[in-house]
Backbone of each chain as ProteinMPNN parsed JSONL, in Angstrom:
{"seq_chain_A": "MMLEKTTRLTYLFDFYQSLLTPKQKSYMSLYYLDDYSLGEIAEEYSVSRQAVYDNIKRTEAMLEQYEEKLLLFQKFQERQKIMTKLREFSAVMANHNQYEVLLQELEKLD", "coords_chain_A": {"N_chain_A": [[81.092, 105.895, 127.864], [82.644, 108.959, 126.761], [80.649, 111.689, 125.799], [81.424, 113.53, 123.777], [83.528, 112.248, 122.443], [82.172, 109.993, 121.514], [80.342, 111.173, 119.738], [82.116, 112.261, 117.842], [83.352, 109.873, 116.87], [81.153, 108.562, 115.835], [80.523, 110.204, 113.696], [82.944, 109.977, 112.194], [82.808, 107.254, 111.619], [80.551, 107.271, 110.012], [81.522, 108.711, 107.794], [83.701, 107.139, 106.856], [83.041, 104.424, 106.782], [82.757, 102.848, 104.525], [85.28, 102.043, 103.925], [85.94, 100.1, 105.699], [86.168, 96.658, 106.971], [83.573, 94.091, 106.703], [83.186, 92.897, 109.287], [84.381, 94.782, 111.016], [82.662, 96.914, 110.497], [80.213, 95.879, 111.495], [80.714, 95.491, 114.304], [81.346, 98.162, 115.059], [79.014, 99.49, 114.364], [77.083, 98.264, 116.028], [78.157, 98.971, 118.515], [78.481, 101.833, 118.489], [76.21, 102.94, 117.181], [73.949, 101.39, 117.925], [74.248, 101.157, 120.598], [75.14, 98.849, 121.992], [76.788, 96.914, 124.559], [80.292, 96.01, 125.056], [80.382, 93.392, 126.008], [77.873, 92.384, 125.214], [78.117, 92.434, 122.42], [80.218, 90.624, 122.131], [78.964, 88.266, 123.02], [76.941, 87.993, 121.075], [78.509, 87.464, 118.796], [79.883, 85.252, 119.531], [82.557, 85.483, 120.531], [85.504, 86.524, 122.451], [85.217, 89.101, 124.953], [87.459, 90.696, 125.009], [88.476, 90.411, 122.406], [86.557, 91.741, 120.888], [86.839, 94.29, 121.978], [89.545, 94.886, 121.231], [89.323, 94.842, 118.429], [87.515, 96.973, 117.97], [88.985, 99.111, 119.042], [91.19, 99.153, 117.273], [89.847, 99.748, 114.918], [88.842, 102.277, 115.501], [91.258, 103.691, 115.608], [92.052, 103.415, 112.94], [90.01, 104.882, 111.67], [90.593, 107.428, 112.643], [93.064, 107.78, 111.434], [92.346, 107.813, 108.717], [90.84, 110.149, 108.74], [92.819, 111.989, 109.379], [94.224, 111.959, 107.005], [92.324, 112.496, 104.953], [90.473, 114.367, 105.899], [87.631, 114.56, 105.877], [85.589, 114.87, 107.834], [86.364, 117.208, 109.14], [86.205, 119.075, 106.996], [83.503, 118.835, 106.489], [82.44, 119.956, 108.815], [83.354, 122.582, 108.495], [81.968, 123.295, 106.172], [79.38, 123.148, 107.178], [79.319, 125.35, 108.895], [79.507, 127.475, 107.071], [77.166, 127.001, 105.635], [75.267, 127.591, 107.592], [75.627, 130.352, 107.804], [74.9, 131.092, 105.193], [72.235, 130.367, 105.274], [71.223, 132.193, 107.128], [71.639, 134.499, 105.677], [69.937, 133.989, 103.572], [67.482, 134.218, 104.881], [67.487, 136.947, 105.445], [67.367, 137.879, 102.833], [64.833, 136.954, 102.119], [63.224, 138.565, 103.743], [63.967, 140.905, 102.553], [62.8, 140.649, 100.039], [60.121, 140.862, 100.731], [60.064, 143.498, 101.585], [60.538, 144.636, 99.135], [58.116, 144.033, 97.806], [56.356, 145.616, 99.263], [57.362, 148.148, 98.636], [56.757, 148.23, 95.921], [53.981, 148.228, 96.03], [53.581, 150.731, 97.202], [54.532, 152.335, 95.136], [52.545, 151.964, 93.235], [50.551, 153.484, 94.232], [51.086, 156.066, 93.552]], "CA_chain_A": [[81.884, 106.665, 126.879], [82.441, 110.405, 126.789], [79.719, 112.065, 124.726], [82.101, 114.199, 122.666], [84.273, 111.223, 121.706], [81.167, 109.183, 120.831], [79.838, 111.952, 118.605], [83.172, 112.307, 116.834], [83.548, 108.567, 116.236], [79.955, 108.271, 115.045], [80.717, 110.937, 112.433], [84.034, 109.348, 111.439], [82.272, 105.987, 111.121], [79.648, 107.645, 108.924], [82.291, 109.132, 106.615], [84.7, 106.181, 106.358], [82.659, 103.018, 106.963], [82.921, 102.1, 103.274], [86.657, 101.551, 103.854], [86.141, 99.08, 106.734], [85.727, 95.292, 106.659], [82.215, 93.827, 107.222], [83.207, 92.667, 110.739], [84.613, 96.088, 111.658], [81.421, 97.683, 110.379], [79.196, 95.331, 112.403], [81.058, 95.824, 115.688], [81.241, 99.619, 115.253], [77.606, 99.863, 114.258], [76.415, 97.833, 117.26], [78.708, 99.706, 119.659], [78.282, 103.292, 118.439], [74.87, 103.359, 116.755], [72.893, 100.66, 118.638], [74.544, 101.232, 122.029], [75.453, 97.561, 122.619], [78.029, 96.877, 125.359], [81.301, 95.084, 124.519], [79.96, 92.04, 126.396], [76.735, 91.962, 124.388], [78.626, 92.145, 121.069], [80.997, 89.385, 122.268], [78.005, 87.163, 123.099], [76.302, 87.936, 119.754], [79.406, 86.882, 117.789], [80.592, 84.119, 120.154], [83.995, 85.75, 120.68], [85.776, 87.087, 123.777], [85.021, 90.547, 125.119], [88.743, 91.316, 124.664], [88.587, 90.419, 120.94], [85.695, 92.835, 120.416], [87.493, 95.528, 122.403], [90.72, 95.118, 120.372], [88.856, 95.156, 117.074], [86.932, 98.322, 117.965], [90.078, 100.08, 119.246], [91.94, 99.226, 116.006], [88.998, 100.439, 113.937], [88.842, 103.701, 115.874], [92.554, 104.25, 115.188], [91.998, 103.504, 111.474], [89.134, 106.004, 111.31], [91.34, 108.664, 112.919], [94.103, 107.91, 110.399], [91.686, 108.264, 107.483], [90.476, 111.557, 108.93], [94.063, 112.753, 109.305], [94.617, 112.023, 105.602], [91.299, 113.012, 104.019], [89.799, 115.512, 106.525], [86.222, 114.678, 105.472], [84.779, 115.382, 108.941], [86.736, 118.62, 109.34], [85.631, 119.865, 105.911], [82.051, 118.82, 106.707], [82.131, 120.959, 109.845], [83.559, 123.914, 107.916], [80.844, 123.563, 105.267], [78.186, 123.393, 107.987], [79.383, 126.74, 109.385], [79.18, 128.353, 105.947], [75.748, 126.779, 105.341], [74.5, 128.338, 108.585], [75.672, 131.767, 107.406], [74.101, 131.239, 103.975], [70.819, 130.307, 105.657], [70.889, 133.49, 107.733], [71.611, 135.427, 104.548], [68.716, 133.675, 102.841], [66.375, 134.794, 105.653], [67.554, 138.396, 105.2], [66.889, 138.09, 101.468], [63.38, 136.752, 102.114], [62.691, 139.824, 104.27], [64.232, 141.913, 101.55], [61.778, 140.524, 99.001], [58.882, 141.41, 101.289], [60.297, 144.934, 101.533], [60.369, 144.948, 97.721], [56.681, 143.969, 97.508], [55.749, 146.805, 99.875], [57.78, 149.295, 97.826], [55.991, 148.214, 94.673], [52.615, 148.656, 96.376], [53.678, 152.175, 97.393], [54.675, 152.953, 93.819], [51.252, 151.914, 92.54], [49.676, 154.513, 94.798], [51.488, 157.4, 93.057]], "C_chain_A": [[81.618, 108.164, 127.03], [81.595, 110.796, 125.582], [80.436, 112.643, 123.505], [82.846, 113.194, 121.786], [83.297, 110.358, 120.903], [80.654, 109.894, 119.591], [80.856, 111.971, 117.483], [83.31, 110.974, 116.105], [82.329, 108.138, 115.417], [80.049, 108.973, 113.689], [81.802, 110.281, 111.582], [83.567, 108.027, 110.841], [81.366, 106.253, 109.915], [80.44, 107.964, 107.647], [83.139, 108.013, 106.008], [84.274, 104.719, 106.441], [82.829, 102.204, 105.686], [84.334, 101.531, 103.132], [86.936, 100.453, 104.882], [85.719, 97.695, 106.238], [84.311, 95.098, 107.21], [82.192, 93.63, 108.741], [83.42, 93.973, 111.498], [83.343, 96.926, 111.655], [80.374, 97.211, 111.381], [79.467, 95.716, 113.851], [80.841, 97.321, 115.961], [79.785, 100.063, 115.279], [76.852, 99.486, 115.537], [76.861, 98.689, 118.444], [78.309, 101.174, 119.636], [76.864, 103.719, 118.05], [73.768, 102.688, 117.581], [73.154, 100.545, 120.135], [74.664, 99.873, 122.721], [76.698, 97.737, 123.497], [79.011, 95.923, 124.676], [80.892, 93.628, 124.798], [78.827, 91.518, 125.518], [77.176, 91.619, 122.962], [79.39, 90.817, 121.088], [80.069, 88.169, 122.265], [77.37, 86.913, 121.727], [77.186, 87.207, 118.735], [80.208, 85.682, 118.32], [82.11, 84.288, 120.135], [84.227, 86.338, 122.066], [85.526, 88.6, 123.766], [86.287, 91.284, 124.692], [88.91, 91.425, 123.138], [87.758, 91.569, 120.346], [86.349, 94.179, 120.728], [88.672, 95.872, 121.488], [90.297, 95.536, 118.962], [88.328, 96.585, 116.997], [88.028, 99.379, 118.141], [90.9, 100.258, 117.963], [91.139, 100.002, 114.957], [88.957, 101.94, 114.222], [90.136, 104.381, 115.411], [92.597, 104.403, 113.668], [91.172, 104.7, 111.025], [89.854, 107.332, 111.527], [92.441, 108.875, 111.881], [93.505, 108.37, 109.068], [91.334, 109.75, 107.58], [91.706, 112.459, 108.818], [94.468, 112.963, 107.839], [93.592, 112.744, 104.723], [90.481, 114.188, 104.565], [88.328, 115.667, 106.16], [85.343, 115.262, 106.576], [85.069, 116.863, 109.172], [86.11, 119.514, 108.261], [84.112, 119.934, 106.018], [81.661, 119.889, 107.72], [82.294, 122.383, 109.306], [82.409, 124.282, 106.974], [79.569, 123.876, 106.045], [78.147, 124.834, 108.493], [78.967, 127.714, 108.284], [77.701, 128.228, 105.587], [74.866, 127.579, 106.308], [74.459, 129.819, 108.221], [74.831, 132.009, 106.159], [72.609, 131.215, 104.303], [70.364, 131.625, 106.304], [70.724, 134.539, 106.63], [70.322, 135.251, 103.75], [67.486, 134.266, 103.545], [66.315, 136.306, 105.449], [66.972, 138.715, 103.822], [65.369, 137.936, 101.381], [62.69, 138.005, 102.641], [62.817, 140.928, 103.231], [63.171, 141.882, 100.455], [60.441, 141.084, 99.464], [58.906, 142.941, 101.232], [60.029, 145.447, 100.122], [58.882, 145.024, 97.343], [55.985, 145.218, 98.055], [56.092, 148.059, 99.071], [56.971, 149.395, 96.542], [54.544, 148.656, 94.908], [52.563, 150.176, 96.532], [53.722, 152.907, 96.052], [53.347, 153.032, 93.082], [50.325, 153.033, 93.017], [50.0, 155.921, 94.291], [50.406, 158.012, 92.181]], "O_chain_A": [[80.514, 108.581, 127.381], [81.803, 110.293, 124.478], [80.12, 112.309, 122.363], [82.805, 113.271, 120.558], [83.563, 110.029, 119.747], [80.543, 109.294, 118.522], [80.523, 111.732, 116.322], [83.378, 110.936, 114.877], [82.466, 107.43, 114.42], [79.695, 108.398, 112.66], [81.606, 110.055, 110.388], [83.889, 107.711, 109.695], [81.421, 105.533, 108.919], [80.067, 107.535, 106.555], [83.285, 107.94, 104.788], [85.098, 103.841, 106.185], [83.025, 100.99, 105.754], [84.564, 100.64, 102.314], [88.048, 99.928, 104.935], [85.016, 97.563, 105.235], [83.884, 95.849, 108.087], [81.293, 94.131, 109.415], [82.74, 94.248, 112.487], [82.988, 97.558, 112.651], [79.723, 98.024, 112.038], [78.578, 96.205, 114.548], [80.231, 97.696, 116.963], [79.379, 100.891, 116.095], [76.08, 100.285, 116.067], [76.043, 99.083, 119.276], [77.85, 101.707, 120.646], [76.369, 104.739, 118.529], [72.767, 103.325, 117.908], [72.383, 99.915, 120.858], [74.332, 99.748, 123.9], [77.548, 98.585, 123.227], [78.619, 95.125, 123.824], [81.035, 92.754, 123.943], [78.822, 90.351, 125.126], [76.693, 90.657, 122.365], [79.238, 89.991, 120.189], [80.342, 87.17, 121.599], [77.272, 85.772, 121.276], [76.691, 86.432, 117.916], [81.096, 85.168, 117.641], [82.849, 83.372, 119.776], [83.27, 86.624, 122.786], [85.611, 89.267, 122.735], [86.216, 92.357, 124.093], [89.428, 92.425, 122.643], [88.198, 92.268, 119.432], [86.41, 95.075, 119.887], [88.79, 97.006, 121.023], [90.854, 96.47, 118.386], [88.654, 97.322, 116.066], [88.008, 100.415, 117.476], [91.264, 101.379, 117.607], [91.691, 100.808, 114.208], [89.026, 102.762, 113.308], [90.113, 105.497, 114.891], [93.114, 105.397, 113.158], [91.566, 105.441, 110.124], [89.747, 108.246, 110.71], [92.721, 110.009, 111.491], [94.082, 109.21, 108.377], [91.51, 110.506, 106.625], [91.646, 113.544, 108.241], [94.99, 114.019, 107.48], [93.967, 113.521, 103.845], [89.866, 114.924, 103.794], [87.819, 116.788, 106.134], [84.45, 116.061, 106.295], [84.158, 117.667, 109.372], [85.556, 120.571, 108.564], [83.503, 120.951, 105.687], [80.696, 120.627, 107.528], [81.496, 123.271, 109.607], [81.934, 125.417, 106.97], [78.779, 124.735, 105.652], [77.089, 125.463, 108.52], [78.192, 128.642, 108.513], [77.052, 129.225, 105.27], [73.859, 128.164, 105.909], [73.415, 130.465, 108.311], [74.127, 133.015, 106.072], [71.817, 131.938, 103.699], [69.258, 132.102, 106.051], [69.798, 135.349, 106.651], [69.702, 136.221, 103.313], [66.564, 134.753, 102.89], [65.235, 136.879, 105.299], [66.207, 139.664, 103.652], [64.7, 138.683, 100.667], [61.699, 138.461, 102.071], [61.925, 141.757, 103.05], [62.699, 142.922, 99.997], [59.716, 141.705, 98.686], [57.917, 143.586, 100.883], [59.412, 146.491, 99.913], [58.449, 145.949, 96.656], [55.131, 145.803, 97.389], [55.241, 148.92, 98.849], [56.557, 150.477, 96.126], [53.961, 149.367, 94.09], [51.631, 150.828, 96.06], [53.066, 153.929, 95.849], [53.051, 154.013, 92.401], [49.431, 153.467, 92.29], [49.263, 156.864, 94.576], [50.573, 159.125, 91.682]]}, "seq_chain_B": "MMLEKTTRLTYLFDFYQSLLTPKQKSYMSLYYLDDYSLGEIAEEYSVSRQAVYDNIKRTEAMLEQYEEKLLLFQKFQERQKIMTKLREFSAVMANHNQYEVLLQELEKLD", "coords_chain_B": {"N_chain_B": [[97.431, 109.575, 75.858], [93.895, 109.572, 76.57], [92.152, 112.608, 76.756], [89.959, 113.01, 78.488], [90.069, 110.846, 80.263], [92.549, 111.356, 81.43], [92.028, 113.802, 82.722], [90.085, 112.963, 84.592], [91.606, 111.113, 86.139], [93.579, 112.765, 87.114], [92.092, 114.382, 88.811], [91.123, 112.388, 90.602], [93.546, 111.567, 91.683], [94.27, 113.904, 92.965], [92.304, 114.002, 94.989], [92.696, 111.588, 96.452], [95.409, 111.151, 96.966], [96.693, 111.204, 99.424], [96.288, 108.734, 100.457], [97.985, 107.034, 99.175], [101.151, 105.266, 98.619], [104.516, 106.642, 99.04], [106.046, 106.058, 96.676], [104.073, 105.388, 94.774], [102.809, 107.859, 94.68], [104.868, 109.499, 93.621], [105.35, 108.388, 91.012], [102.776, 108.698, 89.838], [102.457, 111.444, 89.994], [104.565, 112.416, 88.364], [103.775, 111.262, 85.937], [101.074, 112.092, 85.453], [100.859, 114.792, 86.256], [103.27, 116.092, 85.577], [103.681, 115.238, 83.031], [105.565, 113.292, 82.212], [106.955, 110.563, 80.263], [106.379, 106.961, 80.357], [108.817, 105.692, 79.955], [110.669, 107.708, 80.613], [110.175, 108.031, 83.344], [110.913, 105.491, 84.217], [113.665, 105.539, 83.655], [114.495, 107.61, 85.356], [114.054, 106.419, 87.885], [115.573, 104.183, 87.736], [114.378, 101.673, 87.034], [112.463, 99.07, 85.324], [110.542, 99.862, 82.347], [108.187, 98.461, 82.27], [107.715, 97.897, 84.973], [107.123, 100.422, 85.981], [104.84, 100.963, 84.485], [103.066, 98.886, 85.422], [102.863, 99.584, 88.127], [101.64, 102.126, 87.964], [99.209, 101.443, 86.691], [98.077, 99.793, 88.663], [97.794, 101.672, 90.701], [95.994, 103.47, 89.536], [93.734, 101.804, 89.455], [93.318, 101.486, 92.21], [92.699, 104.13, 92.925], [90.275, 104.424, 91.57], [88.787, 102.552, 92.994], [88.734, 103.705, 95.554], [87.254, 105.978, 94.91], [84.846, 104.777, 94.196], [84.032, 103.954, 96.672], [84.081, 106.25, 98.335], [83.263, 108.479, 96.857], [84.271, 111.119, 96.473], [85.084, 112.717, 94.277], [82.806, 112.697, 92.655], [80.938, 113.969, 94.367], [82.213, 116.397, 94.602], [81.922, 117.375, 91.979], [79.137, 117.638, 91.906], [78.796, 119.585, 93.873], [80.138, 121.684, 92.617], [78.382, 122.286, 90.501], [76.19, 123.295, 91.912], [77.421, 125.488, 93.105], [77.931, 127.064, 90.868], [75.317, 127.793, 90.165], [74.659, 129.223, 92.49], [76.451, 131.332, 92.232], [75.476, 132.613, 89.946], [73.05, 133.421, 90.987], [73.984, 135.144, 92.922], [74.98, 137.188, 91.304], [72.605, 138.177, 90.251], [71.52, 139.168, 92.608], [73.351, 141.203, 93.192], [72.802, 142.98, 91.128], [70.249, 143.506, 91.956], [70.675, 144.917, 94.3], [71.753, 147.261, 93.283], [69.532, 148.26, 91.975], [68.036, 148.756, 94.178], [69.471, 150.904, 95.349], [69.024, 152.864, 93.419], [66.272, 153.129, 93.685], [66.161, 154.202, 96.252], [67.389, 156.639, 95.819], [65.493, 157.813, 94.182], [63.392, 158.038, 96.031], [64.396, 159.975, 97.743], [64.034, 162.207, 96.263], [61.403, 162.896, 96.538]], "CA_chain_B": [[96.305, 109.345, 76.784], [92.688, 110.33, 76.256], [92.083, 113.784, 77.622], [88.937, 112.864, 79.526], [90.597, 109.905, 81.261], [93.612, 112.075, 82.13], [91.404, 114.765, 83.624], [89.473, 112.218, 85.693], [92.636, 110.546, 87.021], [94.236, 113.888, 87.798], [91.211, 114.732, 89.927], [91.14, 111.301, 91.592], [94.852, 111.655, 92.349], [94.185, 115.061, 93.851], [91.465, 113.687, 96.15], [93.086, 110.414, 97.235], [96.852, 110.917, 97.009], [97.153, 111.003, 100.8], [96.146, 107.312, 100.783], [98.947, 106.268, 98.375], [102.527, 105.183, 99.124], [105.369, 107.67, 98.419], [106.418, 105.676, 95.318], [102.882, 105.565, 93.94], [102.604, 109.306, 94.52], [105.897, 110.035, 92.719], [105.078, 107.945, 89.646], [101.532, 109.321, 89.355], [102.692, 112.879, 89.866], [105.376, 112.623, 87.167], [103.033, 110.841, 84.747], [99.84, 112.85, 85.216], [100.988, 116.242, 86.444], [104.446, 116.64, 84.883], [103.663, 114.736, 81.652], [106.677, 112.389, 81.881], [106.565, 109.295, 79.65], [106.728, 105.8, 81.191], [110.256, 105.476, 79.787], [111.398, 108.735, 81.366], [110.058, 107.703, 84.773], [111.724, 104.278, 84.405], [115.059, 105.968, 83.675], [114.651, 108.4, 86.585], [114.071, 105.565, 89.072], [116.374, 102.991, 87.422], [113.567, 100.438, 87.016], [111.99, 98.802, 83.963], [109.345, 100.579, 81.907], [107.049, 97.602, 82.646], [107.477, 98.069, 86.416], [106.435, 101.707, 86.143], [103.492, 100.779, 83.913], [102.267, 98.072, 86.343], [102.609, 100.377, 89.34], [100.658, 103.172, 87.651], [97.913, 100.794, 86.448], [97.538, 99.387, 89.975], [97.408, 102.885, 91.429], [94.755, 103.958, 88.915], [92.64, 100.936, 89.92], [93.088, 101.841, 93.62], [92.01, 105.427, 92.969], [88.878, 104.188, 91.168], [88.118, 101.859, 94.102], [88.45, 104.71, 96.595], [86.165, 106.825, 94.429], [83.625, 103.974, 94.274], [83.627, 103.873, 98.08], [83.927, 107.541, 99.035], [82.582, 109.416, 95.947], [84.699, 112.511, 96.692], [85.09, 113.446, 93.006], [81.402, 112.88, 92.243], [80.331, 114.994, 95.22], [82.856, 117.658, 94.218], [81.265, 117.847, 90.749], [77.777, 118.078, 92.257], [78.917, 120.876, 94.576], [80.52, 122.705, 91.637], [77.158, 122.687, 89.791], [75.392, 124.146, 92.809], [78.181, 126.728, 93.262], [77.697, 127.866, 89.659], [73.985, 128.384, 90.308], [74.722, 130.226, 93.562], [77.152, 132.507, 91.704], [74.523, 133.314, 89.082], [72.107, 134.027, 91.909], [74.701, 136.25, 93.552], [75.024, 138.275, 90.321], [71.253, 138.751, 90.237], [71.371, 139.93, 93.85], [74.158, 142.412, 93.055], [71.972, 143.875, 90.322], [69.111, 143.864, 92.775], [71.123, 145.959, 95.225], [71.869, 148.497, 92.503], [68.139, 148.653, 91.803], [67.675, 149.285, 95.483], [70.127, 152.204, 95.486], [68.301, 153.783, 92.541], [64.975, 153.376, 94.312], [66.366, 155.106, 97.39], [67.647, 157.965, 95.252], [64.181, 158.304, 93.753], [62.63, 158.392, 97.227], [64.944, 161.225, 98.281], [63.556, 163.303, 95.412], [59.988, 163.195, 96.812]], "C_chain_B": [[95.075, 110.148, 76.347], [92.547, 111.468, 77.271], [91.127, 113.59, 78.792], [89.416, 111.955, 80.657], [91.682, 110.598, 82.099], [93.036, 113.052, 83.147], [90.82, 114.055, 84.837], [90.538, 111.714, 86.671], [93.424, 111.625, 87.748], [93.397, 114.331, 89.002], [91.246, 113.661, 91.01], [92.45, 111.315, 92.373], [94.849, 112.792, 93.362], [93.411, 114.718, 95.134], [92.054, 112.601, 97.054], [94.589, 110.21, 97.386], [97.375, 110.667, 98.416], [97.057, 109.526, 101.2], [97.145, 106.441, 100.02], [100.314, 106.2, 99.067], [103.357, 106.281, 98.449], [105.737, 107.335, 96.971], [105.241, 105.858, 94.353], [102.655, 107.041, 93.644], [103.588, 109.883, 93.511], [105.598, 109.676, 91.273], [103.859, 108.673, 89.06], [101.733, 110.806, 89.082], [103.504, 113.184, 88.601], [104.559, 112.34, 85.905], [101.864, 111.781, 84.453], [100.001, 114.363, 85.356], [102.142, 116.821, 85.63], [104.629, 116.093, 83.468], [104.936, 113.984, 81.248], [106.119, 111.18, 81.137], [106.94, 108.165, 80.609], [108.238, 105.558, 81.153], [111.093, 106.469, 80.593], [111.35, 108.477, 82.873], [110.939, 106.494, 85.102], [113.201, 104.643, 84.529], [115.383, 106.691, 84.986], [114.82, 107.515, 87.818], [114.901, 104.293, 88.879], [115.581, 101.69, 87.58], [113.113, 100.209, 85.572], [110.736, 99.619, 83.656], [108.099, 99.798, 82.338], [106.696, 97.769, 84.131], [106.723, 99.37, 86.689], [104.99, 101.586, 85.661], [102.578, 100.026, 84.884], [101.893, 98.862, 87.594], [101.527, 101.427, 89.082], [99.272, 102.575, 87.402], [97.267, 100.369, 87.762], [97.044, 100.595, 90.757], [96.102, 103.453, 90.863], [93.56, 103.137, 89.39], [92.299, 101.247, 91.382], [92.302, 103.135, 93.735], [90.536, 105.252, 92.597], [88.109, 103.459, 92.271], [87.788, 102.818, 95.249], [87.281, 105.589, 96.18], [84.828, 106.082, 94.513], [83.088, 103.962, 95.704], [83.3, 105.239, 98.676], [83.268, 108.635, 98.18], [83.013, 110.875, 96.101], [84.674, 113.323, 95.394], [83.664, 113.72, 92.543], [80.73, 113.988, 93.055], [80.915, 116.372, 94.916], [82.175, 118.241, 92.976], [79.853, 118.36, 91.029], [77.814, 119.434, 92.974], [79.259, 122.001, 93.6], [79.29, 123.224, 90.876], [76.324, 123.644, 90.632], [76.098, 125.491, 93.005], [77.957, 127.656, 92.066], [76.338, 128.557, 89.737], [73.976, 129.479, 91.37], [75.419, 131.489, 93.071], [76.251, 133.314, 90.78], [73.531, 134.093, 89.948], [72.722, 135.266, 92.564], [74.783, 137.459, 92.614], [73.671, 138.982, 90.241], [71.056, 139.648, 91.458], [72.159, 141.249, 93.792], [73.398, 143.445, 92.23], [70.816, 144.408, 91.149], [69.479, 144.999, 93.734], [71.267, 147.301, 94.512], [70.493, 149.126, 92.298], [67.641, 149.356, 93.063], [68.214, 150.703, 95.688], [69.387, 153.253, 94.648], [66.94, 154.144, 93.127], [65.103, 154.368, 95.458], [66.651, 156.534, 96.922], [66.339, 158.631, 94.825], [63.369, 158.821, 94.937], [63.072, 159.744, 97.788], [64.402, 162.427, 97.519], [62.095, 163.689, 95.679], [59.816, 164.574, 97.43]], "O_chain_B": [[95.196, 111.257, 75.825], [92.79, 111.301, 78.466], [91.431, 113.949, 79.93], [89.207, 112.239, 81.837], [91.726, 110.446, 83.32], [93.494, 113.121, 84.287], [91.027, 114.482, 85.973], [90.394, 111.868, 87.884], [93.883, 111.416, 88.871], [93.933, 114.618, 90.072], [91.38, 113.973, 92.193], [92.458, 111.099, 93.584], [95.362, 112.654, 94.472], [93.819, 115.101, 96.23], [91.93, 112.676, 98.277], [95.005, 109.17, 97.896], [98.39, 109.991, 98.589], [97.679, 109.112, 102.178], [97.152, 105.223, 100.201], [100.597, 106.974, 99.982], [102.96, 106.799, 97.406], [105.742, 108.224, 96.119], [105.394, 106.408, 93.262], [102.35, 107.425, 92.515], [103.201, 110.664, 92.643], [105.59, 110.546, 90.403], [103.904, 109.192, 87.944], [101.252, 111.349, 88.088], [103.17, 114.104, 87.855], [104.639, 113.081, 84.926], [101.692, 112.215, 83.314], [99.347, 115.126, 84.645], [102.021, 117.905, 85.06], [105.596, 116.429, 82.785], [105.343, 114.028, 80.087], [104.965, 110.802, 81.337], [107.71, 108.364, 81.548], [108.858, 105.259, 82.174], [112.109, 106.099, 81.182], [112.335, 108.673, 83.584], [111.621, 106.471, 86.127], [113.906, 104.126, 85.396], [116.396, 106.424, 85.632], [115.63, 107.817, 88.695], [114.929, 103.428, 89.754], [116.059, 100.73, 88.184], [113.346, 101.048, 84.702], [109.983, 100.009, 84.548], [107.088, 100.387, 82.721], [105.52, 97.78, 84.497], [105.811, 99.415, 87.514], [104.052, 102.033, 86.321], [101.456, 100.459, 85.145], [100.753, 98.814, 88.056], [100.609, 101.593, 89.885], [98.27, 103.132, 87.848], [96.066, 100.555, 87.961], [95.996, 100.541, 91.4], [95.218, 103.864, 91.614], [92.502, 103.689, 89.692], [91.125, 101.269, 91.752], [91.365, 103.241, 94.527], [89.656, 105.848, 93.218], [86.92, 103.711, 92.469], [86.709, 102.753, 95.837], [86.417, 105.909, 96.997], [83.804, 106.673, 94.856], [81.879, 103.96, 95.933], [82.344, 105.369, 99.44], [82.767, 109.619, 98.725], [82.205, 111.778, 95.883], [84.286, 114.491, 95.406], [83.344, 114.822, 92.096], [80.038, 114.841, 92.5], [80.213, 117.381, 94.964], [81.886, 119.436, 92.919], [79.423, 119.372, 90.475], [76.986, 120.308, 92.722], [78.754, 123.117, 93.719], [79.159, 124.423, 90.632], [75.823, 124.658, 90.144], [75.436, 126.528, 93.065], [77.812, 128.868, 92.224], [76.21, 129.741, 89.424], [73.367, 130.532, 91.181], [75.03, 132.596, 93.444], [76.254, 134.544, 90.818], [73.22, 135.254, 89.682], [72.064, 136.292, 92.734], [74.673, 138.604, 93.053], [73.595, 140.209, 90.171], [70.499, 140.741, 91.357], [71.693, 142.279, 94.28], [73.35, 144.625, 92.578], [70.449, 145.58, 91.065], [68.694, 145.922, 93.95], [70.942, 148.348, 95.071], [70.311, 150.336, 92.427], [66.948, 150.372, 93.023], [67.493, 151.589, 96.147], [69.154, 154.374, 95.099], [66.509, 155.296, 93.078], [64.268, 155.258, 95.621], [66.216, 157.504, 97.542], [66.106, 159.816, 95.063], [62.746, 159.88, 94.871], [62.255, 160.547, 98.241], [64.321, 163.531, 98.059], [61.598, 164.673, 95.131], [58.692, 164.984, 97.723]]}, "name": "protein", "num_of_chains": 2, "seq": "MMLEKTTRLTYLFDFYQSLLTPKQKSYMSLYYLDDYSLGEIAEEYSVSRQAVYDNIKRTEAMLEQYEEKLLLFQKFQERQKIMTKLREFSAVMANHNQYEVLLQELEKLDMMLEKTTRLTYLFDFYQSLLTPKQKSYMSLYYLDDYSLGEIAEEYSVSRQAVYDNIKRTEAMLEQYEEKLLLFQKFQERQKIMTKLREFSAVMANHNQYEVLLQELEKLD"}
């Protein structure tokens, strides 16, 4: 699997797994989180490799449809960007407070 | 309708309307956003008042099920609380910057 696609689907699975059936969840979890092959999942559930493949492909399409409608992953990424900026800002503020402490020490020396 | 229930369902509709059918969306929108009565919606769509009522009740149950699974409204409320605190913090910082400007003016007078 391509790494970028895997990462995306792992995130989509994380956001929308509560909307999937138990079987869909199991197959997706084994395939994307536990790195099972299609053949290994097929053996585990005593079904054909093709059945597992079809189920996973349908689930992937469902996850993409949910994302198209609810945009939870997209909004998560946007929030992450803002969080990064807020964290940088927070670091500046921490330095600022140190600056403040030094200023106060200077004042005491008057 | 009770105000609190109306507010909650208006929010749930806002978060999950993309997952509803066009008819569900129309009925909910007229009922919750445009304050139509069940009878007025029934007349508008040439259906029985009971049909509109049943459709809206089913949609409300669906919205609550989506919320149970995805918690978008709950997380929104939690984020709002944190945003309020961040805004208060931002006001303190604005004051802090003013303090800073005054300190710099003082320094210039040395």
